[in-house]
N, CA, C, O and the ligand as a Tripos MOL2 file, in Angstrom:
@<TRIPOS>MOLECULE
protein
  269   267    68     0     0
PROTEIN
NO_CHARGES

@<TRIPOS>ATOM
      1 N          57.8890  -66.7700   50.6060 N.3       1 MET1
      2 CA         57.3120  -65.4790   50.2300 C.3       1 MET1
      3 C          57.9060  -64.9740   48.9350 C.2       1 MET1
      4 O          59.1220  -64.9210   48.7480 O.2       1 MET1
      5 N          57.0250  -64.6140   48.0730 N.am      2 SER2
      6 CA         57.5840  -64.0650   46.8160 C.3       2 SER2
      7 C          57.6340  -62.5260   46.9490 C.2       2 SER2
      8 O          56.8020  -61.9310   47.6340 O.2       2 SER2
      9 N          58.5650  -61.9260   46.3210 N.am      3 THR3
     10 CA         58.6420  -60.5040   46.3680 C.3       3 THR3
     11 C          58.6690  -59.9580   44.9340 C.2       3 THR3
     12 O          59.5780  -59.2370   44.5220 O.2       3 THR3
     13 N          57.6220  -60.3430   44.2050 N.am      4 GLU4
     14 CA         57.5270  -59.9450   42.8060 C.3       4 GLU4
     15 C          57.1690  -58.4410   42.7430 C.2       4 GLU4
     16 O          56.4620  -57.9020   43.5950 O.2       4 GLU4
     17 N          57.6760  -57.8320   41.7350 N.am      5 LYS5
     18 CA         57.3400  -56.4540   41.5690 C.3       5 LYS5
     19 C          55.8350  -56.2720   41.2680 C.2       5 LYS5
     20 O          55.2540  -57.0980   40.5630 O.2       5 LYS5
     21 N          55.2680  -55.3220   41.7330 N.am      6 ARG6
     22 CA         53.8530  -55.0530   41.5610 C.3       6 ARG6
     23 C          53.6370  -53.7170   40.8650 C.2       6 ARG6
     24 O          54.3180  -52.7220   41.1110 O.2       6 ARG6
     25 N          52.6660  -53.7580   39.9970 N.am      7 CYS7
     26 CA         52.2880  -52.5320   39.3270 C.3       7 CYS7
     27 C          50.7910  -52.4310   39.3480 C.2       7 CYS7
     28 O          50.1270  -53.3060   38.7930 O.2       7 CYS7
     29 N          50.2320  -51.4400   39.9410 N.am      8 SER8
     30 CA         48.8350  -51.3240   40.2230 C.3       8 SER8
     31 C          48.0070  -51.2630   38.8940 C.2       8 SER8
     32 O          46.8250  -51.6020   38.8580 O.2       8 SER8
     33 N          48.6740  -50.8260   37.8450 N.am      9 SER9
     34 CA         47.9230  -50.7110   36.5710 C.3       9 SER9
     35 C          48.0280  -51.9890   35.7390 C.2       9 SER9
     36 O          47.4400  -52.0890   34.6620 O.2       9 SER9
     37 N          48.7510  -52.9190   36.2280 N.am     10 ASP10
     38 CA         48.9040  -54.1280   35.4710 C.3      10 ASP10
     39 C          48.9690  -55.3840   36.4160 C.2      10 ASP10
     40 O          49.8410  -56.2470   36.3120 O.2      10 ASP10
     41 N          48.0060  -55.4000   37.3060 N.am     11 GLU11
     42 CA         47.9750  -56.4770   38.3230 C.3      11 GLU11
     43 C          47.5960  -57.8110   37.7130 C.2      11 GLU11
     44 O          46.7730  -57.8900   36.8010 O.2      11 GLU11
     45 N          48.2130  -58.8520   38.2340 N.am     12 VAL12
     46 CA         47.8710  -60.1700   37.7810 C.3      12 VAL12
     47 C          47.6940  -61.0520   39.0070 C.2      12 VAL12
     48 O          48.2450  -60.7720   40.0720 O.2      12 VAL12
     49 N          46.9610  -62.0640   38.8570 N.am     13 VAL13
     50 CA         46.6540  -63.0000   39.9300 C.3      13 VAL13
     51 C          47.3940  -64.3230   39.6740 C.2      13 VAL13
     52 O          47.2880  -64.9130   38.5990 O.2      13 VAL13
     53 N          48.1310  -64.7620   40.6720 N.am     14 ASP14
     54 CA         48.8180  -66.0610   40.5420 C.3      14 ASP14
     55 C          47.8900  -67.1750   40.7660 C.2      14 ASP14
     56 O          47.3750  -67.3400   41.8720 O.2      14 ASP14
     57 N          47.6400  -67.9790   39.7280 N.am     15 MET15
     58 CA         46.6370  -69.0350   39.8350 C.3      15 MET15
     59 C          47.1990  -70.2800   40.5470 C.2      15 MET15
     60 O          46.4770  -71.2560   40.7510 O.2      15 MET15
     61 N          48.4790  -70.2430   40.9210 N.am     16 GLU16
     62 CA         49.1110  -71.3410   41.6360 C.3      16 GLU16
     63 C          48.9400  -72.6670   40.8730 C.2      16 GLU16
     64 O          48.6960  -73.7380   41.4290 O.2      16 GLU16
     65 N          49.0920  -72.4940   39.5490 N.am     17 LEU17
     66 CA         49.0530  -73.6730   38.6450 C.3      17 LEU17
     67 C          50.1720  -73.5250   37.6560 C.2      17 LEU17
     68 O          50.6560  -72.4240   37.3940 O.2      17 LEU17
     69 N          50.5860  -74.6780   37.0980 N.am     18 HIS18
     70 CA         51.5820  -74.6800   36.0600 C.3      18 HIS18
     71 C          51.0160  -75.3830   34.8290 C.2      18 HIS18
     72 O          50.3000  -76.3780   34.9340 O.2      18 HIS18
     73 N          51.3440  -74.8580   33.7010 N.am     19 CYS19
     74 CA         50.9550  -75.4830   32.4480 C.3      19 CYS19
     75 C          51.3760  -76.8630   32.3940 C.2      19 CYS19
     76 O          52.5190  -77.1720   32.7310 O.2      19 CYS19
     77 N          50.4480  -77.8020   31.9520 N.am     20 VAL20
     78 CA         50.8300  -79.2080   31.8140 C.3      20 VAL20
     79 C          51.7810  -79.4420   30.6860 C.2      20 VAL20
     80 O          52.5190  -80.4280   30.6660 O.2      20 VAL20
     81 N          51.7630  -78.5310   29.7430 N.am     21 ARG21
     82 CA         52.5210  -78.7200   28.5270 C.3      21 ARG21
     83 C          53.9250  -78.0670   28.6210 C.2      21 ARG21
     84 O          54.9320  -78.7230   28.3530 O.2      21 ARG21
     85 N          53.9790  -76.8270   28.9850 N.am     22 CYS22
     86 CA         55.2810  -76.1400   28.9930 C.3      22 CYS22
     87 C          55.7690  -75.7780   30.3700 C.2      22 CYS22
     88 O          56.9050  -75.3260   30.5150 O.2      22 CYS22
     89 N          54.9370  -75.9640   31.4050 N.am     23 GLY23
     90 CA         55.4120  -75.7690   32.7820 C.3      23 GLY23
     91 C          55.4290  -74.3350   33.2380 C.2      23 GLY23
     92 O          55.9250  -74.0150   34.3180 O.2      23 GLY23
     93 N          54.8570  -73.4370   32.3710 N.am     24 THR24
     94 CA         54.8490  -72.0330   32.7470 C.3      24 THR24
     95 C          53.8280  -71.8180   33.9040 C.2      24 THR24
     96 O          52.7270  -72.3680   33.9210 O.2      24 THR24
     97 N          54.2620  -71.0140   34.8230 N.am     25 ARG25
     98 CA         53.3230  -70.6470   35.8820 C.3      25 ARG25
     99 C          52.2040  -69.7950   35.2970 C.2      25 ARG25
    100 O          52.4620  -68.9120   34.4790 O.2      25 ARG25
    101 N          50.9350  -70.0560   35.7180 N.am     26 LEU26
    102 CA         49.8470  -69.3560   35.0970 C.3      26 LEU26
    103 C          49.4150  -68.1480   35.8950 C.2      26 LEU26
    104 O          49.1130  -68.2570   37.0830 O.2      26 LEU26
    105 N          49.3860  -67.0380   35.2700 N.am     27 TYR27
    106 CA         48.8940  -65.8040   35.8480 C.3      27 TYR27
    107 C          47.8400  -65.2630   34.9550 C.2      27 TYR27
    108 O          47.9230  -65.3970   33.7350 O.2      27 TYR27
    109 N          46.8110  -64.6290   35.5560 N.am     28 VAL28
    110 CA         45.7910  -63.9940   34.7630 C.3      28 VAL28
    111 C          45.5970  -62.5490   35.2690 C.2      28 VAL28
    112 O          45.8980  -62.2440   36.4230 O.2      28 VAL28
    113 N          45.0940  -61.6730   34.3970 N.am     29 SER29
    114 CA         44.7760  -60.3150   34.8000 C.3      29 SER29
    115 C          43.6680  -60.3280   35.7820 C.2      29 SER29
    116 O          42.9230  -61.3060   35.8410 O.2      29 SER29
    117 N          43.5110  -59.2910   36.5640 N.am     30 VAL30
    118 CA         42.4420  -59.2380   37.5740 C.3      30 VAL30
    119 C          41.0770  -59.3850   36.9700 C.2      30 VAL30
    120 O          40.2940  -60.1900   37.4740 O.2      30 VAL30
    121 N          40.7300  -58.6650   35.9240 N.am     31 PRO31
    122 CA         39.4070  -58.8820   35.3390 C.3      31 PRO31
    123 C          39.1770  -60.3300   34.8830 C.2      31 PRO31
    124 O          38.0840  -60.8770   35.0330 O.2      31 PRO31
    125 N          40.2300  -60.9340   34.3260 N.am     32 GLN32
    126 CA         40.1030  -62.3380   33.8460 C.3      32 GLN32
    127 C          39.9650  -63.2100   35.0480 C.2      32 GLN32
    128 O          39.1860  -64.1630   35.0010 O.2      32 GLN32
    129 N          40.6420  -62.9650   36.0910 N.am     33 ALA33
    130 CA         40.5250  -63.7690   37.3560 C.3      33 ALA33
    131 C          39.1100  -63.6960   37.8880 C.2      33 ALA33
    132 O          38.5710  -64.6900   38.3760 O.2      33 ALA33
    133 N          38.5040  -62.5150   37.7960 N.am     34 ASP34
    134 CA         37.1220  -62.3800   38.2950 C.3      34 ASP34
    135 C          36.2100  -63.3010   37.4430 C.2      34 ASP34
    136 O          35.3070  -63.9430   37.9780 O.2      34 ASP34
    137 N          36.4450  -63.3560   36.1570 N.am     35 ALA35
    138 CA         35.6290  -64.1840   35.2810 C.3      35 ALA35
    139 C          35.8650  -65.6210   35.5620 C.2      35 ALA35
    140 O          34.9440  -66.4360   35.5080 O.2      35 ALA35
    141 N          37.1360  -65.9590   35.8740 N.am     36 VAL36
    142 CA         37.4360  -67.3610   36.2190 C.3      36 VAL36
    143 C          36.7670  -67.8240   37.4480 C.2      36 VAL36
    144 O          36.1930  -68.9110   37.5120 O.2      36 VAL36
    145 N          36.8520  -66.9200   38.4980 N.am     37 ILE37
    146 CA         36.2400  -67.2450   39.7700 C.3      37 ILE37
    147 C          34.7800  -67.3860   39.6710 C.2      37 ILE37
    148 O          34.1820  -68.2690   40.2850 O.2      37 ILE37
    149 N          34.1610  -66.4840   38.8630 N.am     38 ALA38
    150 CA         32.7470  -66.5330   38.6260 C.3      38 ALA38
    151 C          32.2790  -67.8470   37.9450 C.2      38 ALA38
    152 O          31.2260  -68.4150   38.2340 O.2      38 ALA38
    153 N          33.1440  -68.2620   37.0350 N.am     39 SER39
    154 CA         32.8900  -69.5240   36.3180 C.3      39 SER39
    155 C          33.0050  -70.7320   37.2760 C.2      39 SER39
    156 O          32.2360  -71.6920   37.2240 O.2      39 SER39
    157 N          34.0310  -70.6120   38.1610 N.am     40 LEU40
    158 CA         34.1900  -71.7090   39.1920 C.3      40 LEU40
    159 C          33.0300  -71.7530   40.1000 C.2      40 LEU40
    160 O          32.5720  -72.8300   40.4810 O.2      40 LEU40
    161 N          32.5340  -70.6010   40.4630 N.am     41 GLU41
    162 CA         31.3380  -70.6150   41.4220 C.3      41 GLU41
    163 C          30.1280  -71.1470   40.7380 C.2      41 GLU41
    164 O          29.3020  -71.8060   41.3700 O.2      41 GLU41
    165 N          29.9900  -70.8860   39.4610 N.am     42 ARG42
    166 CA         28.7940  -71.3180   38.7610 C.3      42 ARG42
    167 C          28.8260  -72.7930   38.3260 C.2      42 ARG42
    168 O          27.8400  -73.5240   38.4200 O.2      42 ARG42
    169 N          29.9970  -73.1820   37.8540 N.am     43 THR43
    170 CA         30.1120  -74.4750   37.2470 C.3      43 THR43
    171 C          31.1060  -75.4080   37.9380 C.2      43 THR43
    172 O          31.1450  -76.6070   37.6610 O.2      43 THR43
    173 N          31.8940  -74.8500   38.8230 N.am     44 GLY44
    174 CA         32.8920  -75.6600   39.5730 C.3      44 GLY44
    175 C          34.1650  -75.8500   38.6900 C.2      44 GLY44
    176 O          35.0860  -76.5480   39.1160 O.2      44 GLY44
    177 N          34.2320  -75.2880   37.5580 N.am     45 ALA45
    178 CA         35.4180  -75.3940   36.7060 C.3      45 ALA45
    179 C          35.5500  -74.1250   35.8670 C.2      45 ALA45
    180 O          34.6020  -73.3680   35.6600 O.2      45 ALA45
    181 N          36.8480  -73.9320   35.3730 N.am     46 ALA46
    182 CA         37.0420  -72.8650   34.4570 C.3      46 ALA46
    183 C          38.2360  -73.2210   33.5730 C.2      46 ALA46
    184 O          39.0100  -74.1190   33.9040 O.2      46 ALA46
    185 N          38.3810  -72.5400   32.4820 N.am     47 ILE47
    186 CA         39.4610  -72.8590   31.6110 C.3      47 ILE47
    187 C          40.3570  -71.6180   31.4690 C.2      47 ILE47
    188 O          39.8880  -70.4920   31.3030 O.2      47 ILE47
    189 N          41.6840  -71.8850   31.5450 N.am     48 LEU48
    190 CA         42.7200  -70.8850   31.3150 C.3      48 LEU48
    191 C          43.5440  -71.3300   30.1530 C.2      48 LEU48
    192 O          43.8320  -72.5130   29.9700 O.2      48 LEU48
    193 N          43.9180  -70.3510   29.3710 N.am     49 ILE49
    194 CA         44.7470  -70.6390   28.1760 C.3      49 ILE49
    195 C          46.1620  -70.1300   28.4600 C.2      49 ILE49
    196 O          46.3760  -68.9470   28.7220 O.2      49 ILE49
    197 N          47.1200  -71.0600   28.4010 N.am     50 CYS50
    198 CA         48.5440  -70.7060   28.6180 C.3      50 CYS50
    199 C          49.0370  -69.9120   27.4240 C.2      50 CYS50
    200 O          48.4180  -69.9130   26.3600 O.2      50 CYS50
    201 N          50.1800  -69.2220   27.6180 N.am     51 VAL51
    202 CA         50.8100  -68.5150   26.5530 C.3      51 VAL51
    203 C          51.2080  -69.4550   25.4150 C.2      51 VAL51
    204 O          51.3560  -69.0010   24.2800 O.2      51 VAL51
    205 N          51.3830  -70.7460   25.6820 N.am     52 CYS52
    206 CA         51.7670  -71.6810   24.6450 C.3      52 CYS52
    207 C          50.5000  -72.1870   23.9020 C.2      52 CYS52
    208 O          50.6030  -72.9080   22.9100 O.2      52 CYS52
    209 N          49.3330  -71.8040   24.3930 N.am     53 GLY53
    210 CA         48.1490  -72.2270   23.7150 C.3      53 GLY53
    211 C          47.4340  -73.4630   24.3340 C.2      53 GLY53
    212 O          46.3410  -73.8510   23.9210 O.2      53 GLY53
    213 N          48.1000  -74.0440   25.3260 N.am     54 GLN54
    214 CA         47.4990  -75.2190   25.9800 C.3      54 GLN54
    215 C          46.3660  -74.7040   26.9420 C.2      54 GLN54
    216 O          46.5620  -73.8060   27.7600 O.2      54 GLN54
    217 N          45.2160  -75.3230   26.7790 N.am     55 ALA55
    218 CA         44.0870  -74.9940   27.6840 C.3      55 ALA55
    219 C          44.1950  -75.7870   28.9420 C.2      55 ALA55
    220 O          44.4360  -76.9940   28.9140 O.2      55 ALA55
    221 N          44.0170  -75.1050   30.0660 N.am     56 GLN56
    222 CA         44.0480  -75.7430   31.3570 C.3      56 GLN56
    223 C          42.7020  -75.7130   31.9870 C.2      56 GLN56
    224 O          42.0790  -74.6570   32.0970 O.2      56 GLN56
    225 N          42.2460  -76.8540   32.4020 N.am     57 ILE57
    226 CA         40.9950  -76.8240   33.0850 C.3      57 ILE57
    227 C          41.2900  -76.7590   34.6230 C.2      57 ILE57
    228 O          42.0020  -77.6040   35.1660 O.2      57 ILE57
    229 N          40.7450  -75.7810   35.2580 N.am     58 ILE58
    230 CA         40.9510  -75.7100   36.7130 C.3      58 ILE58
    231 C          39.6220  -75.9210   37.3560 C.2      58 ILE58
    232 O          38.5790  -75.5680   36.8060 O.2      58 ILE58
    233 N          39.6650  -76.5170   38.5580 N.am     59 ARG59
    234 CA         38.4500  -76.8270   39.3230 C.3      59 ARG59
    235 C          38.4690  -76.1520   40.6220 C.2      59 ARG59
    236 O          39.5210  -75.7530   41.1220 O.2      59 ARG59
    237 N          37.3180  -76.0170   41.1790 N.am     60 CYS60
    238 CA         37.1670  -75.3600   42.4690 C.3      60 CYS60
    239 C          38.0310  -75.9650   43.4520 C.2      60 CYS60
    240 O          38.0160  -77.1850   43.6160 O.2      60 CYS60
    241 N          38.8440  -75.1450   44.1710 N.am     61 LYS61
    242 CA         39.7800  -75.7200   45.1590 C.3      61 LYS61
    243 C          39.0460  -76.3540   46.3300 C.2      61 LYS61
    244 O          39.5750  -77.2460   46.9930 O.2      61 LYS61
    245 N          37.8550  -75.9030   46.5750 N.am     62 LEU62
    246 CA         37.0680  -76.4650   47.6620 C.3      62 LEU62
    247 C          36.8050  -77.9800   47.3480 C.2      62 LEU62
    248 O          36.6270  -78.7920   48.2560 O.2      62 LEU62
    249 N          36.7890  -78.2940   46.1260 N.am     63 GLN63
    250 CA         36.4910  -79.6740   45.7710 C.3      63 GLN63
    251 C          37.6670  -80.4560   45.2880 C.2      63 GLN63
    252 O          37.5260  -81.5190   44.6830 O.2      63 GLN63
    253 N          38.8680  -79.9070   45.5660 N.am     64 ARG64
    254 CA         40.0930  -80.6140   45.0600 C.3      64 ARG64
    255 C          40.2490  -81.9300   45.7680 C.2      64 ARG64
    256 O          40.1120  -82.0290   46.9880 O.2      64 ARG64
    257 N          40.5410  -82.9460   44.9740 N.am     65 ARG65
    258 CA         40.7210  -84.2690   45.5450 C.3      65 ARG65
    259 C          41.9430  -84.9250   44.9600 C.2      65 ARG65
    260 O          42.3650  -84.5730   43.8580 O.2      65 ARG65
    261 N          42.5140  -85.8550   45.6560 N.am     66 ASN66
    262 CA         43.5310  -86.7210   45.1270 C.3      66 ASN66
    263 C          42.9520  -88.1060   44.9760 C.2      66 ASN66
    264 O          42.0830  -88.5490   45.7290 O.2      66 ASN66
    265 N          43.4710  -88.7570   43.9790 N.am     67 ASP67
    266 CA         42.9490  -90.1020   43.7550 C.3      67 ASP67
    267 C          43.4260  -91.0430   44.8530 C.2      67 ASP67
    268 O          43.0900  -92.2270   44.8400 O.2      67 ASP67
    269 ZN         51.9970  -73.6600   28.3900 Zn       68 ZN68
@<TRIPOS>BOND
     1     1     2 1
     2     2     3 1
     3     3     4 2
     4     3     5 am
     5     5     6 1
     6     6     7 1
     7     7     8 2
     8     7     9 am
     9     9    10 1
    10    10    11 1
    11    11    12 2
    12    11    13 am
    13    13    14 1
    14    14    15 1
    15    15    16 2
    16    15    17 am
    17    17    18 1
    18    18    19 1
    19    19    20 2
    20    19    21 am
    21    21    22 1
    22    22    23 1
    23    23    24 2
    24    23    25 am
    25    25    26 1
    26    26    27 1
    27    27    28 2
    28    27    29 am
    29    29    30 1
    30    30    31 1
    31    31    32 2
    32    31    33 am
    33    33    34 1
    34    34    35 1
    35    35    36 2
    36    35    37 am
    37    37    38 1
    38    38    39 1
    39    39    40 2
    40    39    41 am
    41    41    42 1
    42    42    43 1
    43    43    44 2
    44    43    45 am
    45    45    46 1
    46    46    47 1
    47    47    48 2
    48    47    49 am
    49    49    50 1
    50    50    51 1
    51    51    52 2
    52    51    53 am
    53    53    54 1
    54    54    55 1
    55    55    56 2
    56    55    57 am
    57    57    58 1
    58    58    59 1
    59    59    60 2
    60    59    61 am
    61    61    62 1
    62    62    63 1
    63    63    64 2
    64    63    65 am
    65    65    66 1
    66    66    67 1
    67    67    68 2
    68    67    69 am
    69    69    70 1
    70    70    71 1
    71    71    72 2
    72    71    73 am
    73    73    74 1
    74    74    75 1
    75    75    76 2
    76    75    77 am
    77    77    78 1
    78    78    79 1
    79    79    80 2
    80    79    81 am
    81    81    82 1
    82    82    83 1
    83    83    84 2
    84    83    85 am
    85    85    86 1
    86    86    87 1
    87    87    88 2
    88    87    89 am
    89    89    90 1
    90    90    91 1
    91    91    92 2
    92    91    93 am
    93    93    94 1
    94    94    95 1
    95    95    96 2
    96    95    97 am
    97    97    98 1
    98    98    99 1
    99    99   100 2
   100    99   101 am
   101   101   102 1
   102   102   103 1
   103   103   104 2
   104   103   105 am
   105   105   106 1
   106   106   107 1
   107   107   108 2
   108   107   109 am
   109   109   110 1
   110   110   111 1
   111   111   112 2
   112   111   113 am
   113   113   114 1
   114   114   115 1
   115   115   116 2
   116   115   117 am
   117   117   118 1
   118   118   119 1
   119   119   120 2
   120   119   121 am
   121   121   122 1
   122   122   123 1
   123   123   124 2
   124   123   125 am
   125   125   126 1
   126   126   127 1
   127   127   128 2
   128   127   129 am
   129   129   130 1
   130   130   131 1
   131   131   132 2
   132   131   133 am
   133   133   134 1
   134   134   135 1
   135   135   136 2
   136   135   137 am
   137   137   138 1
   138   138   139 1
   139   139   140 2
   140   139   141 am
   141   141   142 1
   142   142   143 1
   143   143   144 2
   144   143   145 am
   145   145   146 1
   146   146   147 1
   147   147   148 2
   148   147   149 am
   149   149   150 1
   150   150   151 1
   151   151   152 2
   152   151   153 am
   153   153   154 1
   154   154   155 1
   155   155   156 2
   156   155   157 am
   157   157   158 1
   158   158   159 1
   159   159   160 2
   160   159   161 am
   161   161   162 1
   162   162   163 1
   163   163   164 2
   164   163   165 am
   165   165   166 1
   166   166   167 1
   167   167   168 2
   168   167   169 am
   169   169   170 1
   170   170   171 1
   171   171   172 2
   172   171   173 am
   173   173   174 1
   174   174   175 1
   175   175   176 2
   176   175   177 am
   177   177   178 1
   178   178   179 1
   179   179   180 2
   180   179   181 am
   181   181   182 1
   182   182   183 1
   183   183   184 2
   184   183   185 am
   185   185   186 1
   186   186   187 1
   187   187   188 2
   188   187   189 am
   189   189   190 1
   190   190   191 1
   191   191   192 2
   192   191   193 am
   193   193   194 1
   194   194   195 1
   195   195   196 2
   196   195   197 am
   197   197   198 1
   198   198   199 1
   199   199   200 2
   200   199   201 am
   201   201   202 1
   202   202   203 1
   203   203   204 2
   204   203   205 am
   205   205   206 1
   206   206   207 1
   207   207   208 2
   208   207   209 am
   209   209   210 1
   210   210   211 1
   211   211   212 2
   212   211   213 am
   213   213   214 1
   214   214   215 1
   215   215   216 2
   216   215   217 am
   217   217   218 1
   218   218   219 1
   219   219   220 2
   220   219   221 am
   221   221   222 1
   222   222   223 1
   223   223   224 2
   224   223   225 am
   225   225   226 1
   226   226   227 1
   227   227   228 2
   228   227   229 am
   229   229   230 1
   230   230   231 1
   231   231   232 2
   232   231   233 am
   233   233   234 1
   234   234   235 1
   235   235   236 2
   236   235   237 am
   237   237   238 1
   238   238   239 1
   239   239   240 2
   240   239   241 am
   241   241   242 1
   242   242   243 1
   243   243   244 2
   244   243   245 am
   245   245   246 1
   246   246   247 1
   247   247   248 2
   248   247   249 am
   249   249   250 1
   250   250   251 1
   251   251   252 2
   252   251   253 am
   253   253   254 1
   254   254   255 1
   255   255   256 2
   256   255   257 am
   257   257   258 1
   258   258   259 1
   259   259   260 2
   260   259   261 am
   261   261   262 1
   262   262   263 1
   263   263   264 2
   264   263   265 am
   265   265   266 1
   266   266   267 1
   267   267   268 2
@<TRIPOS>SUBSTRUCTURE
     1 MET1         2 RESIDUE 1 A MET
     2 SER2         6 RESIDUE 1 A SER
     3 THR3        10 RESIDUE 1 A THR
     4 GLU4        14 RESIDUE 1 A GLU
     5 LYS5        18 RESIDUE 1 A LYS
     6 ARG6        22 RESIDUE 1 A ARG
     7 CYS7        26 RESIDUE 1 A CYS
     8 SER8        30 RESIDUE 1 A SER
     9 SER9        34 RESIDUE 1 A SER
    10 ASP10       38 RESIDUE 1 A ASP
    11 GLU11       42 RESIDUE 1 A GLU
    12 VAL12       46 RESIDUE 1 A VAL
    13 VAL13       50 RESIDUE 1 A VAL
    14 ASP14       54 RESIDUE 1 A ASP
    15 MET15       58 RESIDUE 1 A MET
    16 GLU16       62 RESIDUE 1 A GLU
    17 LEU17       66 RESIDUE 1 A LEU
    18 HIS18       70 RESIDUE 1 A HIS
    19 CYS19       74 RESIDUE 1 A CYS
    20 VAL20       78 RESIDUE 1 A VAL
    21 ARG21       82 RESIDUE 1 A ARG
    22 CYS22       86 RESIDUE 1 A CYS
    23 GLY23       90 RESIDUE 1 A GLY
    24 THR24       94 RESIDUE 1 A THR
    25 ARG25       98 RESIDUE 1 A ARG
    26 LEU26      102 RESIDUE 1 A LEU
    27 TYR27      106 RESIDUE 1 A TYR
    28 VAL28      110 RESIDUE 1 A VAL
    29 SER29      114 RESIDUE 1 A SER
    30 VAL30      118 RESIDUE 1 A VAL
    31 PRO31      122 RESIDUE 1 A PRO
    32 GLN32      126 RESIDUE 1 A GLN
    33 ALA33      130 RESIDUE 1 A ALA
    34 ASP34      134 RESIDUE 1 A ASP
    35 ALA35      138 RESIDUE 1 A ALA
    36 VAL36      142 RESIDUE 1 A VAL
    37 ILE37      146 RESIDUE 1 A ILE
    38 ALA38      150 RESIDUE 1 A ALA
    39 SER39      154 RESIDUE 1 A SER
    40 LEU40      158 RESIDUE 1 A LEU
    41 GLU41      162 RESIDUE 1 A GLU
    42 ARG42      166 RESIDUE 1 A ARG
    43 THR43      170 RESIDUE 1 A THR
    44 GLY44      174 RESIDUE 1 A GLY
    45 ALA45      178 RESIDUE 1 A ALA
    46 ALA46      182 RESIDUE 1 A ALA
    47 ILE47      186 RESIDUE 1 A ILE
    48 LEU48      190 RESIDUE 1 A LEU
    49 ILE49      194 RESIDUE 1 A ILE
    50 CYS50      198 RESIDUE 1 A CYS
    51 VAL51      202 RESIDUE 1 A VAL
    52 CYS52      206 RESIDUE 1 A CYS
    53 GLY53      210 RESIDUE 1 A GLY
    54 GLN54      214 RESIDUE 1 A GLN
    55 ALA55      218 RESIDUE 1 A ALA
    56 GLN56      222 RESIDUE 1 A GLN
    57 ILE57      226 RESIDUE 1 A ILE
    58 ILE58      230 RESIDUE 1 A ILE
    59 ARG59      234 RESIDUE 1 A ARG
    60 CYS60      238 RESIDUE 1 A CYS
    61 LYS61      242 RESIDUE 1 A LYS
    62 LEU62      246 RESIDUE 1 A LEU
    63 GLN63      250 RESIDUE 1 A GLN
    64 ARG64      254 RESIDUE 1 A ARG
    65 ARG65      258 RESIDUE 1 A ARG
    66 ASN66      262 RESIDUE 1 A ASN
    67 ASP67      266 RESIDUE 1 A ASP
    68 ZN68       269 GROUP 0 **** ****
């Protein structure tokens, strides 16, 4: 369990992903998360940009597979 500080005016969503390039845990603002989820629902994928500039393609968790 994480006990991160929360601020209602600056909420972020933990995407449970780490940047492939720098390893930073990816968080997005709530409005951005809504857009990401909408994109996932429409296309099954969405793109997040890390603070380092690395684009991360995320895919719908319902379709997550291992090779
Ligand atoms: Zn990064």
